[in-house]
C-alpha positions in Angstrom: 112.8 120.8 105.5 114.1 117.3 105.7 117.9 117.6 106.8 119.4 114.7 104.8 123.2 114.6 104.9 126.6 112.5 104.3 128.2 110.4 106.7 131.3 108.3 107.0 130.0 105.1 107.1 132.1 101.7 108.2 131.9 99.5 104.9 133.6 96.0 104.1 136.8 96.0 102.0 136.0 95.6 97.9 137.0 92.3 98.0 134.8 90.5 101.1 131.5 92.7 100.8 129.8 89.7 98.5 130.5 87.3 101.7 129.8 90.1 103.9 126.2 91.1 103.3 123.7 89.2 104.5 119.5 89.7 104.5 117.9 90.0 107.5 118.3 87.4 109.9 114.5 86.4 110.7 114.5 86.1 106.3 116.9 82.8 106.9 115.6 79.2 107.7 117.6 77.3 110.9 119.1 75.5 107.6 120.3 78.6 106.0 121.7 80.1 108.5 123.4 77.3 109.9 124.9 76.8 106.6 126.0 80.4 105.9 127.6 80.5 109.8 129.4 77.2 109.2 131.1 78.2 105.7 131.4 81.8 105.4 133.2 83.5 108.4 132.7 86.6 107.1 129.2 86.2 106.9 127.6 89.5 108.7 125.2 86.8 110.7 128.2 85.8 112.6 128.1 90.2 114.2 124.3 89.4 114.9 124.1 85.9 115.7 127.8 85.8 117.9 126.4 82.9 120.1 127.1 80.2 117.1 130.8 81.4 118.3 129.9 79.4 121.0 127.6 76.7 120.0 125.2 78.3 122.1 121.8 80.6 121.9 122.5 83.9 123.6 119.5 86.5 123.9 118.7 89.4 125.7 121.6 91.7 126.9 124.2 89.5 126.8 123.7 88.4 122.6 124.1 92.9 122.7 127.5 92.7 124.0 128.4 89.9 122.3 127.3 91.7 118.9 129.3 94.8 119.7 132.4 91.8 120.4 132.1 90.5 116.7 131.7 94.1 115.7 134.5 95.0 117.0 136.9 92.5 116.1 135.9 92.7 112.1 136.9 96.0 112.6 140.4 95.3 113.9 140.6 92.8 111.4 140.4 95.4 108.9 137.3 93.6 107.3 135.5 96.8 107.9 136.7 100.1 107.8 135.7 103.5 108.0 135.7 105.8 105.4 137.8 109.1 105.9 135.3 111.7 104.3 131.6 111.6 104.9 129.8 110.6 101.7 126.6 110.4 100.1 126.3 106.0 99.0 124.5 105.6 95.2 123.1 102.5 95.7 121.6 100.5 93.1 119.7 97.1 92.9 118.9 95.1 89.8 116.4 91.8 90.7 116.1 89.0 89.5 112.5 90.2 88.6 114.0 92.5 86.3 112.8 95.3 88.7 115.6 98.7 89.6 116.3 100.4 92.6 118.0 103.8 92.2 118.9 105.8 95.0 121.0 107.4 98.5 122.2 105.9 101.3 122.5 108.9 104.4 122.4 110.0 107.3 118.5 112.0 108.5 117.5 113.7 111.2 115.5 112.4 113.9 114.0 115.8 114.7 112.8 115.3 111.4 110.8 112.8 112.5 109.7 113.9 115.4 108.5 116.8 113.8 106.8 114.6 110.8 109.3 116.0 107.9 109.3 112.1 108.0 106.1 110.8 107.4 104.4 107.7 109.0 101.5 105.4 107.8 102.1 102.7 110.2 102.0 102.3 113.4 104.4 100.5 115.9 104.4 98.4 118.9 106.2 99.6 122.1 107.8 96.8 123.4 109.5 96.4 119.8 110.6 99.8 120.2 112.1 99.7 123.9 114.1 96.5 122.5 115.8 97.7 119.3 116.2 101.1 121.1 117.9 99.1 123.7 119.9 97.0 121.1 121.4 100.1 119.2 122.4 102.1 122.4 124.5 98.6 123.6 126.0 97.9 119.5 126.9 101.2 118.7 125.9 101.0 114.9 123.1 100.3 112.7 123.6 98.2 109.8 120.1 98.2 108.5 118.4 101.5 106.3 115.3 102.5 107.1 113.9 102.9 103.3 112.6 106.4 102.5 110.8 107.4 99.8 110.2 111.4 97.8 108.9 112.4 95.0 110.7 112.4 91.8 113.2 114.7 91.5 114.6 115.4 88.2 117.9 117.5 89.9 118.7 114.2 91.8 118.4 111.7 88.7 120.2 113.2 86.9 123.2 113.4 89.7 122.4 109.8 90.2 122.4 108.9 86.9 126.0 110.6 86.0 127.0 108.8 89.4 126.5 105.5 88.0 128.1 106.0 84.7 131.4 105.5 87.0 132.7 102.3 87.6 131.2 100.8 90.9 133.3 101.1 94.4 131.2 97.6 94.8 129.3 95.4 92.3 128.1 91.9 93.7 125.4 89.5 93.1 124.0 87.3 95.6 122.6 84.0 96.0 118.8 85.2 95.0 120.6 86.6 91.7 119.7 90.1 92.8 123.1 92.7 91.3 123.9 95.6 94.0 126.0 98.2 93.3 127.5 101.5 95.2 129.3 104.3 94.5 131.0 107.1 97.6 130.0 110.5 96.7 132.6 112.7 98.5 133.1 116.3 96.4 131.9 118.7 98.8 130.4 121.1 96.1 128.4 117.7 95.2 127.4 117.1 98.6 125.6 120.3 98.9 123.8 120.7 95.8 122.5 117.0 97.0 121.8 118.5 100.7 120.1 121.5 99.3 117.9 119.3 97.0 116.5 117.4 100.0 115.9 120.6 101.8 113.7 122.2 98.9 111.3 119.3 99.5 108.4 119.6 102.3 109.0 115.9 103.6 109.5 112.5 103.0 108.0 109.3 103.4 108.6 106.2 105.3 108.3 103.0 103.0 110.0 100.4 105.2 111.7 100.9 108.6 109.2 102.5 110.7 110.3 100.8 114.3 113.6 101.2 113.1 112.7 104.8 112.6 111.1 105.0 116.0 113.7 103.2 118.2 116.5 105.8 116.6 114.2 108.2 118.0 113.9 106.6 121.2 117.6 106.2 121.4 118.2 110.0 120.5 116.3 111.2 123.2 117.5 108.7 125.6 121.4 109.5 125.0 120.4 113.7 124.8 119.1 113.5 128.1 122.3 111.9 129.5 124.8 114.2 127.2 125.2 117.8 129.2 127.2 119.0 126.6 124.4 117.9 124.0 124.9 120.1 120.8 122.4 118.2 118.7 125.3 117.2 116.0 126.1 113.9 117.5 125.8 110.6 115.3 122.4 109.6 117.5 121.1 112.7 116.3 120.9 110.7 112.9 119.8 107.5 111.7 120.9 106.1 108.7 118.3 106.0 105.8 117.9 104.6 101.5 116.3 107.4 99.8 114.6 106.1 96.6 112.1 108.0 94.5 108.3 107.0 94.4 108.7 105.4 91.1 111.1 103.0 91.7 109.1 101.3 94.9 107.6 98.0 94.2 104.7 97.4 96.5 103.2 94.3 96.8 99.8 93.4 98.8 100.0 91.6 102.2 96.9 88.3 101.6 94.9 87.9 104.7 94.4 84.3 105.9 91.4 83.4 109.2 92.0 80.4 111.0 88.2 79.5 111.3 84.7 81.1 110.5 84.0 82.2 114.6 81.4 79.3 115.1 79.7 79.7 111.4 78.9 77.4 109.0 80.0 77.7 104.8 76.2 78.8 104.4 75.9 81.5 107.1 79.3 82.8 106.9 78.5 83.6 102.4 75.0 84.9 103.5 76.5 87.4 105.9 79.1 88.3 102.9 76.6 89.4 101.1 75.2 92.0 103.1 77.9 93.8 101.6 79.6 92.4 98.6 78.2 90.8 95.3 79.5 87.0 95.4 80.6 84.9 92.6 81.6 81.4 93.1 84.3 80.6 90.0 85.3 76.9 91.3 88.6 75.9 90.7 89.2 78.9 88.6 92.5 80.9 89.8 90.9 84.7 91.0 93.1 87.9 91.5 91.1 91.1 91.9 91.5 93.5 88.8 90.3 96.3 90.6 90.3 98.3 93.9 87.6 97.5 96.8 86.8 93.8 94.9 88.9 91.0 96.9 89.4 87.3 95.8 87.9 84.5 98.9 89.5 80.8 98.9 87.0 78.5 100.6 86.7 75.1 100.8 87.9 74.7 97.3 86.5 77.1 95.9 87.6 80.4 94.4 85.3 83.6 95.0 85.2 87.4 93.8 83.7 89.5 96.1 82.9 93.1 94.5 81.8 95.4 97.7 78.5 97.0 97.4 79.8 100.8 97.6 76.3 102.1 98.3 76.4 100.3 101.5 80.2 101.6 102.2 81.3 105.3 102.9 84.5 106.2 102.3 85.3 109.7 103.8 89.1 109.6 103.7 92.2 107.7 102.6 91.8 105.5 105.0 88.6 104.3 104.6 89.3 104.0 101.2 92.3 101.2 101.5 91.3 97.8 100.8 92.7 96.4 103.7 91.1 98.6 105.8 87.8 98.1 104.2 88.2 94.2 104.4 88.6 94.6 108.3 85.7 96.8 108.6 83.5 94.7 106.7 84.5 91.4 106.9 87.5 90.3 110.2 85.9 92.6 112.6 81.7 92.3 112.0 81.8 88.5 110.7 84.4 86.7 111.8 85.2 88.4 115.3 89.5 89.8 114.9 88.9 92.8 116.9 92.8 93.3 116.9 94.2 92.4 113.5 98.0 93.1 115.0 97.3 90.7 117.6 94.8 88.2 117.0 96.4 84.9 116.4 93.5 83.3 114.2 95.0 85.6 111.4 98.2 85.5 109.5 99.4 86.9 106.1 101.0 85.9 103.2 102.9 88.8 101.2 101.7 89.0 97.5 105.4 87.6 96.1 103.8 84.1 96.6 100.3 84.7 94.9 97.1 83.4 95.8 98.5 79.8 95.2 100.2 80.5 98.7 96.6 81.2 100.0 94.9 77.8 98.3 98.1 75.4 99.4 97.6 77.3 103.4 93.5 76.7 103.1 94.0 73.1 101.7 96.1 72.2 103.9 93.0 72.7 107.2 95.9 75.3 108.7 93.8 77.8 107.8 90.1 78.0 106.9 89.4 81.1 104.9 92.0 83.1 102.8 91.3 86.7 101.2 93.5 88.4 98.0 93.8 92.1 97.8 95.4 94.6 95.2 98.9 96.2 96.1 98.5 99.7 98.0 99.1 102.1 95.1 102.5 104.9 96.6 100.1 107.7 96.3 97.7 105.5 98.4 100.5 105.1 101.1 101.6 108.6 100.8 98.1 110.4 101.6 97.8 108.2 104.2 100.7 109.6 105.9 99.9 113.3 104.5 96.6 112.7 106.4 98.2 111.8 109.6 96.4 108.5 109.7 97.4 105.0 110.3 97.2 101.9 107.9 96.3 98.3 109.7 99.3 96.2 110.2 100.3 94.4 107.3 99.0 96.5 104.6 102.4 96.9 102.1 105.2 94.3 101.8 107.6 97.1 100.0 111.0 96.7 98.0 113.5 97.1 97.5 115.1 95.5 100.9 119.0 95.9 101.5 121.6 93.7 102.6 122.8 94.2 106.1 126.7 94.9 106.5 127.1 97.3 103.0 127.2 100.1 104.9 127.1 100.7 108.8 126.2 104.1 110.8 128.1 104.3 113.9 126.5 105.6 117.0 129.3 105.4 119.3 133.2 106.6 118.1 
């Protein structure tokens, strides 16, 4: 069953890990990036934004080559060091919100991805897959682990808990006040025991990182075709993942915002909604749905509750019972004319950590006409959809934890 193996990570020296670790590049504002690049010469942002050295924006394949150069410089300066032995890396995050995430960073098989032992619930976009595949091929490493989840396993929990009772190799707190810990496991008997525990699992599930997984698979296919001596043991046959039990996942919803009412007046829009929903206007009273198949709506200065008229809607599989799918099927597509939820620029998203207050502010600003609030997808819903081979609508889940880049690095090239 799933092949989950230890590997020799490239890691920062202990004294610099807190300086190196960074969030994903796109999560920073321009001002935040500039400050970190200016004030912290060890930030991983210097690697992924190599044009900063020349005070120039560099993109495409030229950027990929420079990323490779910056990475090699960090290794040459012993800022990054490769472990001598293959390890599993126990990783723990304690968030400022009080959530705890405990799991193992390891290498997982692209063949398992191909054969659906690593199950998917999200579609991918071809040009993004190809772009990231080309990036990986040039730079030769991956610094962002795919987040995978598995059913709670008492044996694995016992091993992780025992490991975490020892002194951590890394312990650092970010400016977001999240504390990160890492332990290295290299005992051969323990490595074999962990590997066998995963082998006994029927499958694992992608929680976050569908494009990274797909790109890694495409890269492996390309490198395999170019390698006449291919054995199946090459590093490109695997990709780096952070595996945590399903009980540790924290899933937030993505709320929806639409820029116009598709040439409908407010009254015409509400009448059309009434066909599928029982509508209650709540005025300025802040409203968030409390049950599945119920939605909140903010329109023209007022909150509304929308209760699905279930006798008008048929649920015959896990996908059709998903709130994001129901909203698209009953409102976004037939009433507001949004056919392609992935690419229609009239539709935007706000993840649930920002709450409906953020949706309200964007509608009040005039940028959007209406906003919809949803409940988060449950882990069991996500796994059932993956088991049935179905695909969620885009932006159905905002999942934590989010690992920092540059703490463990998986190399495809020696």
